[in-house]
C-alpha positions in Angstrom: -0.1 0.0 0.0 1.1 3.6 -0.5 2.7 5.3 2.5 1.5 8.6 3.8 3.4 11.2 1.8 6.2 13.0 3.8 5.2 11.4 7.0 6.0 7.8 6.4 8.7 7.6 8.7 6.4 8.0 11.9 5.9 4.3 13.1 3.3 2.9 15.3 2.6 4.9 18.2 5.4 7.3 17.4 5.1 10.7 19.1 6.9 13.9 18.1 6.3 17.5 17.4 6.2 18.5 13.7 5.4 21.4 11.5 2.6 20.3 9.3 0.7 21.9 6.3 -1.7 20.7 3.7 -0.9 20.1 0.0 -0.9 24.0 -0.4 2.0 24.3 1.9 0.1 27.1 3.7 -0.7 27.8 6.3 1.8 25.6 8.5 1.2 24.7 12.2 3.2 22.8 14.8 1.3 19.5 15.9 2.1 16.5 17.9 2.2 13.4 15.5 0.7 10.0 16.4 0.4 7.0 14.1 -1.6 3.7 14.6 -1.0 0.5 12.9 -4.6 -0.9 13.3 -7.9 0.2 14.2 -7.9 -1.5 17.6 -4.9 0.7 18.6 -6.6 4.0 18.4 -8.8 4.0 21.4 -5.9 3.7 23.7 -3.7 5.9 21.5 -6.2 8.8 21.7 -7.5 8.2 25.4 -7.4 11.5 27.2 -6.2 13.6 24.4 -7.7 16.9 23.2 -7.5 18.9 19.9 -7.1 15.9 17.8 -7.9 15.2 14.2 -7.2 12.3 11.8 -4.9 12.6 8.7 -4.9 10.3 5.7 -2.8 11.2 2.7 -2.4 15.0 3.6 -4.1 16.2 0.4 -6.5 18.6 1.8 -5.2 21.8 0.6 -5.3 23.9 3.8 -5.3 23.2 7.6 -8.2 20.7 7.6 -5.9 17.7 8.5 -3.7 19.5 10.8 -4.7 18.9 14.5 -5.1 21.8 16.9 -2.8 19.9 19.3 -2.5 16.3 17.8 -2.5 14.8 14.3 -3.2 11.1 14.1 -1.8 9.4 11.0 -4.2 6.8 9.6 -2.5 5.7 6.5 -1.5 2.4 8.0 -5.0 1.5 8.3 -5.0 0.2 4.7 -6.6 -3.4 4.6 -9.2 -4.2 1.9 -11.7 -6.0 4.2 -14.0 -7.7 1.7 -15.3 -7.5 -1.9 -18.4 -9.0 -3.7 -17.7 -9.2 -7.4 -21.6 -9.9 -7.9 -22.5 -6.6 -6.4 -19.3 -4.5 -6.6 -19.5 -3.9 -2.9 -16.2 -3.2 -1.3 -15.4 -2.8 2.4 -12.1 -1.2 3.2 -10.1 0.5 5.9 -10.0 4.3 6.0 -6.3 4.5 5.2 -6.8 2.7 1.8 -6.0 5.1 -1.1 -7.9 5.7 -4.0 -5.0 4.6 -6.0 -4.8 1.3 -4.3 -8.5 0.7 -5.0 -8.3 1.6 -8.8 -5.1 -0.5 -9.2 -6.7 -3.5 -7.5 -10.1 -3.4 -9.0 -9.9 -1.8 -12.4 -8.2 -4.8 -14.0 -11.3 -6.9 -12.7 -13.7 -4.4 -14.4 -14.7 -2.1 -11.6 -14.1 1.7 -10.9 -15.1 3.8 -8.1 -18.4 5.6 -8.4 -17.0 9.1 -7.8 -13.3 10.2 -7.9 -11.9 13.8 -7.0 -8.9 15.4 -8.9 -6.3 13.2 -7.4 -5.9 9.5 -6.8 -3.7 10.1 -3.7 -6.2 10.4 -1.2 -7.5 8.0 1.2 -11.1 6.5 1.6 -11.6 8.3 5.0 -10.5 11.5 3.6 -12.9 11.1 0.6 -15.7 10.5 3.1 -14.8 13.2 5.6 -14.7 15.7 2.7 -17.5 14.1 0.7 -15.6 14.6 -2.4 -17.2 15.2 -5.6 -15.9 14.6 -9.2 -16.7 15.2 -12.8 -19.9 13.4 -12.5 -21.6 15.1 -9.7 -24.4 16.5 -12.0 -25.6 12.8 -12.5 -24.1 10.9 -9.5 -23.7 13.2 -6.7 -20.8 13.2 -4.2 -18.9 10.2 -3.0 -20.9 10.1 0.2 -24.2 9.3 -1.8 -22.5 5.9 -2.6 -21.3 5.0 1.0 -23.5 2.3 2.5 -22.0 2.1 6.0 -19.0 3.1 7.9 -17.5 2.4 11.3 -16.8 5.7 13.3 -14.6 5.9 16.4 -16.3 8.3 18.4 -14.8 10.6 21.2 -15.9 8.3 23.9 -13.6 5.5 22.3 -16.4 3.3 21.2 -16.5 2.2 17.5 -20.0 2.7 16.1 -21.6 1.3 13.0 -23.2 4.0 11.1 -25.5 4.0 8.0 -28.7 5.4 6.7 -30.6 3.1 9.0 -28.1 2.8 11.9 -27.1 6.1 13.8 -28.4 7.9 10.7 -27.9 11.3 12.0 -24.3 10.6 12.9 -23.8 8.8 9.5 -25.4 12.0 7.5 -23.2 14.6 9.4 -20.0 12.5 9.1 -20.3 12.8 5.2 -18.6 16.1 4.7 -17.9 16.6 8.5 -14.2 16.9 8.0 -13.2 14.2 10.8 -15.1 16.3 13.5 -17.7 13.7 14.5 -15.2 10.9 15.0 -12.2 8.9 13.3 -13.4 6.9 10.4 -12.1 3.4 10.7 -13.6 1.8 7.6 -16.5 2.1 5.0 -18.5 0.1 2.7 -19.4 1.3 -0.9 -20.1 -0.2 -4.4 -17.9 0.1 -7.3 -19.3 0.4 -10.7 -18.7 -2.0 -13.5 -16.7 -0.7 -16.6 -15.5 -2.5 -19.7 -12.2 -0.8 -19.9 -9.6 1.5 -18.3 -10.2 4.1 -21.2 -12.2 7.4 -21.4 -13.9 8.3 -24.7 -13.2 12.0 -24.5 -14.6 14.8 -26.7 -13.3 18.3 -26.5 -15.4 21.4 -27.3 -14.2 25.1 -27.2 -16.1 27.7 -25.4 -15.3 31.2 -26.7 -16.4 33.0 -23.5 -18.3 32.4 -20.3 -21.7 32.4 -21.7 -20.7 29.5 -24.1 -19.0 27.8 -21.4 -22.0 27.6 -18.9 -24.2 26.7 -22.0 -22.0 23.9 -22.9 -21.7 22.6 -19.3 -25.5 22.7 -19.2 -25.9 20.8 -22.5 -23.8 17.9 -20.7 -26.4 16.8 -18.2 -26.6 13.5 -20.3 -23.0 13.1 -20.2 -21.4 10.7 -17.5 -18.4 13.1 -16.9 -17.9 16.7 -17.9 -15.4 19.4 -16.8 -14.0 22.6 -18.1 -10.6 24.3 -18.0 -10.8 28.1 -18.0 -8.2 30.5 -19.1 -8.2 33.1 -16.3 -5.9 35.6 -17.9 -8.3 36.0 -20.9 -10.3 39.2 -20.8 -12.6 41.4 -22.8 -14.8 39.5 -25.2 -12.8 36.3 -24.4 -13.5 36.4 -20.6 -14.2 33.0 -19.5 -12.9 31.1 -22.6 -12.0 27.5 -22.1 -12.2 23.9 -23.1 -15.0 21.4 -22.1 -14.1 17.9 -21.7 -16.9 15.4 -22.0 -16.2 11.8 -21.1 -17.7 8.3 -21.1 -16.2 4.9 -20.2 -15.3 3.2 -23.3 -16.5 -0.1 -24.2 -14.3 -3.1 -24.8 -15.4 -3.3 -28.4 -14.3 0.4 -28.9 -10.8 -0.4 -27.4 -10.4 -3.4 -29.6 -11.3 -1.7 -32.7 -8.8 1.0 -31.9 -6.0 -1.6 -31.2 -6.0 -0.9 -27.4 -5.7 -3.3 -24.6 -9.0 -2.8 -22.6 -7.0 -2.6 -19.2 -3.5 -1.6 -19.9 -0.8 -1.3 -17.2 -0.7 2.4 -16.2 2.6 4.2 -17.0 4.4 5.7 -14.0 5.4 9.3 -14.5 9.0 10.3 -13.8 8.3 14.0 -13.8 8.9 15.9 -10.7 8.8 19.6 -9.8 12.3 20.0 -8.0 12.4 21.6 -4.6 13.3 25.2 -4.3 11.7 26.4 -7.4 11.6 30.4 -7.3 8.1 31.7 -7.0 8.4 34.1 -10.0 8.3 31.0 -12.3 4.7 31.3 -12.5 4.2 34.9 -13.6 1.6 36.6 -16.1 4.0 36.1 -19.2 4.7 32.3 -18.6 1.0 31.6 -17.5 -0.2 33.6 -20.6 2.0 31.7 -22.8 1.1 28.2 -21.3 -2.8 29.2 -21.5 -2.4 30.3 -25.1 -0.7 26.9 -26.2 -3.1 24.9 -24.1 -6.1 26.4 -25.6 -4.8 26.0 -29.1 -4.1 22.4 -28.6 -7.5 21.8 -27.2 -9.1 23.8 -30.0 -7.3 21.6 -32.6 -8.9 18.4 -31.2 -12.4 19.8 -31.0 -15.2 17.5 -32.2 -13.0 14.4 -32.3 -13.8 11.7 -30.0 -10.4 10.0 -28.8 -9.5 7.4 -26.2 -7.4 8.7 -23.4 -6.2 6.7 -20.3 -8.1 7.0 -17.1 -5.2 8.7 -15.4 -5.0 11.5 -18.0 -8.8 12.2 -17.9 -9.4 12.0 -14.0 -6.0 12.8 -12.6 -4.0 14.9 -15.1 -1.9 16.6 -12.2 -0.9 13.4 -10.7 1.4 12.9 -13.7 3.7 15.7 -12.3 5.0 14.8 -8.9 5.2 17.4 -6.2 3.4 20.0 -8.4 2.6 22.1 -5.2 6.2 23.2 -5.5 5.4 25.3 -8.5 4.3 28.2 -6.3 7.4 28.4 -4.3 8.2 28.0 -0.6 5.4 30.2 0.6 2.8 27.9 -1.0 -0.5 28.4 -2.7 -4.2 28.5 -1.8 -7.1 27.0 -3.7 -10.2 29.1 -3.8 -13.1 26.8 -4.8 -16.5 28.2 -4.5 -19.9 27.0 -5.8 -22.8 29.6 -6.7 -26.4 28.7 -7.5 -27.4 28.5 -11.2 -29.6 31.5 -11.0 -27.4 34.5 -11.6 -24.3 32.5 -11.8 -23.0 33.9 -15.2 -22.8 37.5 -13.6 -21.3 36.4 -10.5 -18.6 34.2 -12.2 -17.9 37.0 -14.7 -17.2 39.5 -12.1 -14.9 37.0 -10.2 -13.0 36.1 -13.5 -12.7 39.8 -14.5 -11.0 40.5 -11.0 -8.6 37.5 -11.4 -7.8 38.4 -14.9 -6.8 42.0 -13.6 -4.7 40.8 -10.8 -2.7 38.9 -13.3 -1.3 36.3 -11.3 -3.6 33.4 -12.0 -2.2 30.0 -12.4 -3.0 27.6 -15.4 -4.9 25.5 -13.0 -8.6 26.7 -13.2 -11.5 24.4 -13.3 -15.1 24.7 -13.8 -17.8 22.0 -13.2 -21.5 21.8 -13.1 -22.8 20.2 -9.8 -26.1 18.8 -9.1 -28.2 19.0 -5.9 -26.2 18.8 -2.7 -26.0 16.1 -0.1 -26.9 18.3 3.0 -24.9 18.6 6.3 -21.6 20.1 5.7 -21.1 18.7 2.2 -19.9 21.3 -0.1 -22.0 21.0 -3.4 -25.3 22.7 -4.3 -27.1 22.9 -7.5 -24.9 25.3 -9.4 -21.4 25.8 -10.7 -18.1 25.3 -8.8 -15.1 27.4 -9.9 -11.6 26.3 -8.6 -8.6 28.8 -8.8 -5.1 28.0 -7.5 -3.2 31.2 -6.5 0.1 31.9 -4.9 -0.1 32.6 -1.1 0.6 36.3 -0.8 -1.0 39.6 0.3 -2.5 40.5 -3.1 -4.0 37.1 -3.4 -5.7 37.2 -0.1 -7.1 40.8 -0.7 -8.4 39.5 -4.0 -10.1 36.4 -2.3 -11.6 38.5 0.3 -13.4 40.2 -2.7 -14.5 37.1 -4.2 -15.8 35.7 -0.9 -18.2 38.7 -0.7 -19.4 38.0 -4.1 -19.8 34.2 -3.3 -21.7 35.0 -0.1 -24.1 37.6 -1.7 -25.0 34.9 -4.5 -25.9 32.4 -1.7 -22.8 30.2 -2.4 -20.2 28.8 -0.2 -16.4 27.6 -0.1 -15.0 24.0 -0.2 -13.7 23.1 3.3 -11.3 20.6 1.9 -9.6 23.3 0.0 -9.9 26.2 2.3 -6.9 27.8 4.2 -8.0 31.3 5.0 -11.8 32.1 4.8 -13.3 34.1 7.4 -15.7 32.6 10.1 -18.3 35.0 8.7 -18.1 33.7 5.2 -18.1 30.2 6.4 -21.3 30.5 8.7 -23.1 32.4 5.9 -22.5 29.4 3.5 -23.5 26.5 5.6 -27.1 26.6 7.0 -26.6 23.1 8.8 -24.0 24.4 10.9 -26.1 24.7 14.0 -27.3 21.1 13.7 -23.6 20.0 13.2 -22.6 22.0 16.4 -25.4 20.3 18.4 -24.3 16.8 17.3 -20.5 17.5 18.4 -21.8 18.7 21.8 -23.9 15.6 22.2 -20.9 13.4 21.2 -18.6 15.2 23.6 -16.4 16.1 20.6 -16.0 19.9 21.4 -12.3 20.5 22.2 -11.6 16.7 21.8 -11.8 16.6 18.0 -10.3 19.8 16.6 -8.4 20.8 13.6 -6.7 24.0 12.8 -9.6 24.5 10.4 -12.4 23.9 12.9 -10.9 26.3 15.5 -10.4 29.0 12.8 -14.1 28.7 11.6 -15.6 27.9 15.0 -17.0 24.5 13.7 
């Protein structure tokens, strides 16, 4: 199984004080580190401790997986407990990574029902964040496919939770950011597929209106995602490429001379440490965006087979890509705004970003379907994700964007957040009082606490 990135040297029950951050490398905080080698060791390991949060692969962008006092590594809880090929039902421990699941089951003709933008996340993290993917408009978030889970609550008791058993606890654990308990294992169903290829069709959107219209037309598509050129302004504001995808049939692969389940290639590309922050500047990003747009436009209208890694996890092909932003790190601003009035809101946001001139090439727009309730991020609307360097100019811009999101009735994604205010958070999540009440009933206040939860008063 894959080790927890950058923390693999911490052995069972190891204790030390370490400086931790999320994938964005901002913010950083000191935390005691604990690691368990089996679910049964966790109650004793956590007894009497306060300010604790679980950490899987460390791919939350901000401070969601950094404990206020103690961070518990769960990557060693990585056993596959049971699989039924007749139904696709899988039970696995929380530390199993998405990469492990795909590598094990895709050659058998099964794929996860929902995947986020990286395969280097754990099952527990996917549930705690209720991750969504390129098919949310049809399939909902990952939590909609979880049938049951085992949760270690603050009293040290493992509790089985489902829609029938402890249903309130189950519902608020999906998207609850690890603040209702530590997820030990979960059961969900994989979907049958005929190959490891995606039949992709690229379409060009000349501006934001065309982009939103194209995404709306993709309601029948299994997968749909858009890349936006954030530095394009004027009449080209919001221009980009929309990638529609379907799982390729075995016969389609055979006709193209492709093995239905090829062995995935391992990328050897890595961003070196110490990369200067000026590498990503307006000139370099403008040149990249122009080239990327031209290449995509050249493929418009032609369906082609692309490997699953390239369609679902393009950034995984460049190891340590978070170093692109230099030692200070970066922040991702991922918001969702309701469909009504979305074009005006997104247009204003993109105009501000283009005028700032420091946008990265990593800007993604997706159409989301109805949300899952609780603290789950999606609502029926559009989600825009922007990666920006962590600096004063970025933070001033994001404060402006936050005000636009709140005014539109939207919210920010907790798994990506590193700096939103408590006021922004409370305005976006109406289920927060219910969540706080449940935490009080569980005795989780002060016991389960991340830097994120303290910052936002969760």
